[in-house]
C-alpha positions in Angstrom: 154.1 62.1 184.2 151.9 61.1 187.2 148.4 59.8 186.6 146.7 62.8 188.3 148.7 65.2 186.1 147.7 63.1 183.0 144.0 63.2 184.1 144.1 67.0 184.5 145.7 67.4 181.1 143.3 65.1 179.3 140.0 65.6 181.1 140.6 69.2 182.1 142.0 70.2 178.7 139.1 68.7 176.7 136.6 70.3 179.0 138.2 73.7 178.7 138.3 73.5 174.9 134.6 72.6 174.9 133.7 75.6 177.1 135.8 77.8 174.9 133.4 76.9 172.0 135.6 74.6 169.9 133.5 71.9 168.2 133.4 68.6 170.1 135.3 66.6 167.4 138.1 69.2 167.1 138.4 69.6 170.9 139.1 65.9 171.3 141.4 65.8 168.2 143.6 68.5 169.7 143.8 66.7 173.1 144.3 63.3 171.4 147.3 64.6 169.4 148.9 66.0 172.5 148.2 62.9 174.5 149.5 60.6 171.7 152.8 62.5 171.6 153.3 62.6 175.4 152.0 59.1 176.4 152.4 56.9 173.3 156.0 57.9 172.4 156.3 60.9 170.2 156.2 60.2 166.4 155.5 56.5 166.9 152.6 57.5 169.2 151.1 59.6 166.4 151.3 56.7 164.0 149.6 54.5 166.6 147.0 57.2 167.1 146.2 57.2 163.3 145.8 53.4 163.4 143.6 53.5 166.4 141.5 56.2 164.8 140.8 54.1 161.7 139.9 51.0 163.8 137.5 53.0 166.0 135.2 53.8 163.1 135.7 50.6 161.1 133.2 48.8 163.4 130.1 46.9 162.3 128.3 47.9 165.5 128.2 51.6 164.4 126.3 51.0 161.2 122.8 51.3 162.8 123.5 55.0 163.4 123.2 56.2 159.8 120.4 53.8 159.1 118.3 55.0 162.0 119.0 58.6 161.0 117.9 57.8 157.4 114.5 56.5 158.7 113.8 59.9 160.3 115.1 61.9 157.3 112.9 60.0 154.8 109.8 60.5 157.0 110.6 64.2 157.4 111.3 65.0 153.8 108.5 62.9 152.3 105.9 64.5 154.6 104.8 61.2 156.0 105.4 62.7 159.5 102.5 65.1 158.9 100.2 62.1 158.1 101.1 60.6 161.5 99.9 63.8 163.2 96.7 63.8 161.1 96.0 60.2 162.0 96.5 60.8 165.7 94.4 64.0 165.7 91.4 62.2 164.1 91.3 59.8 167.1 91.6 62.2 170.0 88.4 63.7 171.3 87.9 67.1 172.8 90.0 67.1 176.0 91.6 70.1 177.9 94.7 71.1 176.0 93.7 68.9 173.1 96.4 70.1 170.6 99.1 69.7 173.2 97.9 66.2 173.9 97.9 65.5 170.1 101.5 66.8 169.9 102.6 64.4 172.7 100.9 61.4 171.3 102.0 62.1 167.7 105.6 62.8 169.0 105.6 59.5 170.8 104.6 57.7 167.6 107.2 59.6 165.6 109.8 58.7 168.2 109.2 55.1 167.3 110.1 55.7 163.7 112.7 58.4 163.9 116.3 58.3 165.2 116.7 62.1 165.8 115.5 64.2 168.7 116.2 67.4 166.8 114.2 66.3 163.8 111.2 65.4 166.0 111.3 68.7 167.8 111.8 70.8 164.6 109.1 68.9 162.8 106.5 69.3 165.6 107.5 72.9 166.2 107.1 73.9 162.6 103.8 72.2 162.1 101.9 72.5 165.4 103.3 75.6 167.1 101.7 78.1 164.7 98.3 76.4 165.0 98.4 76.3 168.8 99.4 80.0 169.1 96.7 80.9 166.6 94.1 79.2 168.8 95.1 81.2 171.8 97.5 78.8 173.6 99.9 80.4 176.0 103.5 80.2 174.6 104.6 78.1 177.6 101.7 75.6 177.0 102.4 75.5 173.3 106.2 75.0 173.4 106.7 72.9 176.5 105.1 69.6 175.3 106.8 69.9 171.9 110.3 70.1 173.5 109.5 67.5 176.1 108.3 64.8 173.7 111.2 65.6 171.4 113.6 64.7 174.2 111.7 61.4 174.8 112.8 60.4 171.2 116.2 59.5 172.8 114.6 56.8 174.9 112.3 55.1 172.4 114.1 53.1 169.6 115.3 53.7 167.0 117.7 56.2 168.6 121.1 57.1 167.1 122.4 58.4 170.5 121.5 55.1 172.2 123.5 53.2 169.7 126.4 55.6 170.2 126.2 55.2 174.0 126.1 51.4 173.7 129.1 51.5 171.3 131.2 53.8 173.5 130.3 52.1 176.8 130.3 48.5 175.8 126.7 48.0 176.9 124.6 45.7 174.7 123.1 48.0 172.1 120.0 45.7 171.6 119.2 45.6 175.3 119.8 49.3 175.7 117.5 50.1 172.9 114.7 48.0 174.4 115.4 49.2 177.9 114.4 52.8 177.1 110.9 51.9 175.9 109.1 51.6 179.2 110.6 54.8 180.8 109.9 56.6 177.5 106.2 55.6 177.5 105.9 56.4 181.2 107.2 59.9 180.5 104.8 60.4 177.5 101.8 59.3 179.7 102.9 61.7 182.5 103.1 64.6 180.0 99.5 63.9 178.8 98.2 63.7 182.4 100.0 66.9 183.3 98.6 68.8 180.3 95.0 67.8 181.0 95.2 68.6 184.7 97.1 71.9 184.2 94.6 73.1 181.6 91.6 72.0 183.7 93.1 74.2 186.6 93.7 77.1 184.3 91.7 76.9 181.0 93.2 80.2 179.8 96.4 78.4 179.0 94.8 76.5 176.2 91.3 77.9 175.2 88.9 75.3 173.9 88.3 75.6 170.2 85.8 73.9 167.9 87.2 71.0 166.0 85.9 68.6 163.4 84.7 65.4 165.0 85.0 62.5 162.6 82.7 59.5 162.9 82.7 56.0 161.5 85.4 54.8 159.2 86.6 58.4 158.5 87.7 58.7 162.1 90.0 55.6 161.9 91.0 55.8 158.2 94.1 58.0 158.6 95.2 56.0 161.6 95.1 52.6 159.8 96.3 54.1 156.6 99.4 55.9 157.9 100.0 55.4 161.6 99.7 51.6 161.8 101.9 50.8 158.8 104.6 53.2 160.0 104.5 52.0 163.6 104.8 48.4 162.2 108.4 49.4 161.3 109.1 49.9 165.0 107.6 46.5 165.8 109.6 44.8 163.1 112.9 46.5 164.3 112.3 45.5 168.0 110.9 42.0 167.2 113.9 41.1 164.9 116.4 42.2 167.6 114.6 40.6 170.6 113.9 37.3 168.8 117.5 37.0 167.7 116.6 37.0 164.0 118.8 40.0 163.3 121.6 42.0 164.9 120.9 45.7 165.7 122.6 46.6 162.4 120.5 44.2 160.4 117.4 45.4 162.2 118.2 49.0 161.4 118.7 48.0 157.7 115.3 46.3 157.7 113.7 49.4 159.2 115.4 51.8 156.7 114.3 49.6 153.8 110.7 49.3 155.0 110.6 53.1 155.5 111.7 53.8 152.0 109.3 51.1 150.6 106.4 52.6 152.5 107.2 56.1 151.3 107.3 54.8 147.7 104.0 52.9 148.3 102.4 56.1 149.4 103.8 57.9 146.3 105.5 60.4 148.6 109.1 59.4 147.6 110.6 61.4 144.8 114.2 61.6 143.6 114.5 65.1 145.2 113.2 63.9 148.6 115.5 60.9 148.6 118.5 63.0 147.7 117.7 65.4 150.6 117.2 62.5 153.0 120.5 61.0 151.9 122.4 64.3 152.2 121.0 64.9 155.7 121.9 61.4 156.7 125.5 61.7 155.4 125.9 65.1 157.1 124.7 64.0 160.6 126.4 60.5 160.4 129.7 62.0 159.3 129.7 64.3 162.3 128.8 61.5 164.7 131.5 59.1 163.3 134.1 61.9 163.6 133.2 62.3 167.2 133.4 58.6 167.8 136.9 58.6 166.3 137.9 61.2 168.9 136.1 59.6 171.8 137.6 56.1 171.3 141.2 57.3 170.9 140.7 59.6 173.9 139.7 56.7 176.1 142.6 54.6 174.9 145.2 57.3 175.6 143.6 58.1 179.0 143.9 54.4 179.9 147.4 54.1 178.6 148.5 57.1 180.6 147.3 55.5 183.8 144.7 58.3 184.5 141.7 56.0 184.2 142.9 53.4 186.7 144.1 56.2 189.0 140.8 58.0 189.1 138.9 54.7 189.6 141.1 53.6 192.4 140.9 57.0 194.1 137.0 57.0 194.0 136.9 53.4 195.2 139.0 54.3 198.3 136.3 56.8 199.3 134.2 54.0 200.6 130.9 55.1 199.2 128.2 52.5 198.9 127.5 51.4 195.3 124.1 53.1 195.1 125.6 56.3 196.5 128.3 56.2 193.9 125.8 55.6 191.1 123.7 58.5 192.4 126.7 60.8 192.4 127.4 59.9 188.8 123.8 60.8 187.8 124.1 64.2 189.6 127.4 64.8 187.8 125.7 64.1 184.4 122.8 66.4 185.3 125.3 69.1 186.2 127.2 68.6 183.0 123.9 68.9 181.1 123.7 72.5 182.1 126.8 73.3 180.0 127.6 70.7 177.4 125.7 68.7 174.9 125.0 65.0 175.0 128.0 63.6 173.0 130.4 65.6 175.1 128.8 64.2 178.3 129.5 60.7 177.0 133.1 61.5 176.0 134.0 63.2 179.3 132.4 60.7 181.7 132.3 57.2 180.1 136.1 56.5 180.4 135.8 57.0 184.2 132.3 55.8 184.8 132.3 52.4 183.0 135.3 50.9 184.8 133.6 51.9 188.1 130.3 50.4 187.0 132.0 47.1 186.1 133.9 47.1 189.4 130.7 47.7 191.4 129.0 44.8 189.5 125.8 46.7 188.8 123.5 46.0 185.8 125.0 47.9 182.9 121.6 48.1 181.1 120.1 49.7 184.2 123.0 52.2 184.4 122.8 52.9 180.6 119.0 53.7 180.7 119.6 56.1 183.6 122.5 57.6 181.6 120.0 58.1 178.7 117.5 59.8 181.0 120.2 62.2 182.2 121.1 63.0 178.6 117.4 63.5 177.8 117.3 66.0 180.7 120.4 67.7 179.3 118.5 68.4 176.0 116.0 70.4 178.1 118.1 72.1 180.7 118.6 75.9 180.4 120.6 77.7 179.3 122.2 75.5 176.6 119.7 72.7 176.1 119.8 71.7 172.4 116.1 71.4 172.1 115.5 74.8 173.6 117.7 76.3 170.9 115.8 74.2 168.3 112.4 75.4 169.5 113.5 79.0 169.5 114.7 78.5 165.9 111.3 77.4 164.6 109.2 79.8 166.9 107.6 83.1 165.7 109.0 86.3 167.3 106.4 86.5 170.0 107.8 83.4 171.7 110.8 84.5 173.8 113.5 82.5 175.4 111.9 83.4 178.7 108.7 81.6 177.6 110.8 78.6 176.4 112.7 78.4 179.7 109.6 78.5 181.8 107.7 76.1 179.6 110.2 73.3 180.1 110.4 73.4 183.9 107.4 71.1 184.7 108.7 68.5 182.2 112.2 68.6 183.8 110.6 67.7 187.2 108.7 64.8 185.6 111.9 63.5 184.0 113.7 63.7 187.3 110.8 61.7 188.9 111.2 59.0 186.2 115.0 58.9 186.8 114.3 58.4 190.5 111.8 55.7 189.7 114.3 53.8 187.5 117.0 54.3 190.2 114.9 52.8 193.0 113.0 50.3 190.9 115.5 48.9 188.3 112.9 46.6 186.9 111.3 49.6 185.1 114.4 49.6 182.8 115.6 46.0 182.8 112.3 44.0 182.9 111.6 44.3 179.2 115.1 43.5 177.9 115.2 40.5 180.2 111.8 39.3 179.1 112.6 39.7 175.4 116.1 38.4 175.4 
């Protein structure tokens, strides 16, 4: 079979199954079984497929994923996430769109101690959306910041999807985790500025309401009592990786241990909470590891069939400049974000993109951070953005999908501007990893 026929079968077949609604893991399992039979030699190929599958998940580099997820699950089920919101709210004075600003700042803090975008969005939506709507906030002003800051969780470590991207692409996981910090903070700041300016222009979007202004120690007590100790976990995780004291896996283990110890110190950790957190971690981690199994073997079969080399050589012969080629990859990722979720984007594109990136000799951390921003955009892109569905799930009936779609548009434009900034000024993504490592 020619390489182009193999490429159509493997890439086209997996994409078609995804569009038909088959779960990601099973879509790639079906294509992998067919590819192993055709390209690896019948029954012997199926045996090799089984061996490769076991080896793909028996990797030490994947262990940060369940540990990062465990951190977020513990914070969510013990209620410590609510304490973070309280600590932030005590500090922020009366500004236009105050509750939306509180949501963005609290979401940024929570992103630094949680490895799940969905958990961040669901938590902020359940806690803050009813309060914002009750105070007269327009549904678009109430839901937009919650979804936008939930997506930023992907960029700020710890992030399970960043570890997955690093593992599947061969990019340094430590540098990739650090590389997302500056773009993530720029996005958070841009969201705050937009909210304040937008509400100043149209105060009816977020009517001003009376609030309790705390003074003296009472103003700072929740911040130092809850926010500082929890954010110190983020500092420990980042510092241990950047100083070379610990691998990403060991840093994740330290972070998970400190999270559980802090929850116990606050007397928020019960056996029931711990069981719920462990169950959630096992469920999400199992799904991700099963997807990794399919993705790794898919890449191996694609390479063995000659499709990967064939596609790379064909694109190289087009004569595009390296920056033009990278820009085309980003546009393709944004287009895919309209239809498929983030893991599928990685599985479909990385087997083709990474050989090209290495051939062009571009900085892989720079490319990886842009890849993360494109996936973050995919979380927010109508009609299938995962966080749009999450927000609708936790919203009261008066919030329609039309509200949610309109709410997210300004934040999509800001994310595109940050993507352009990283594209034209790579130092935004690579300066911090280079400085720390």
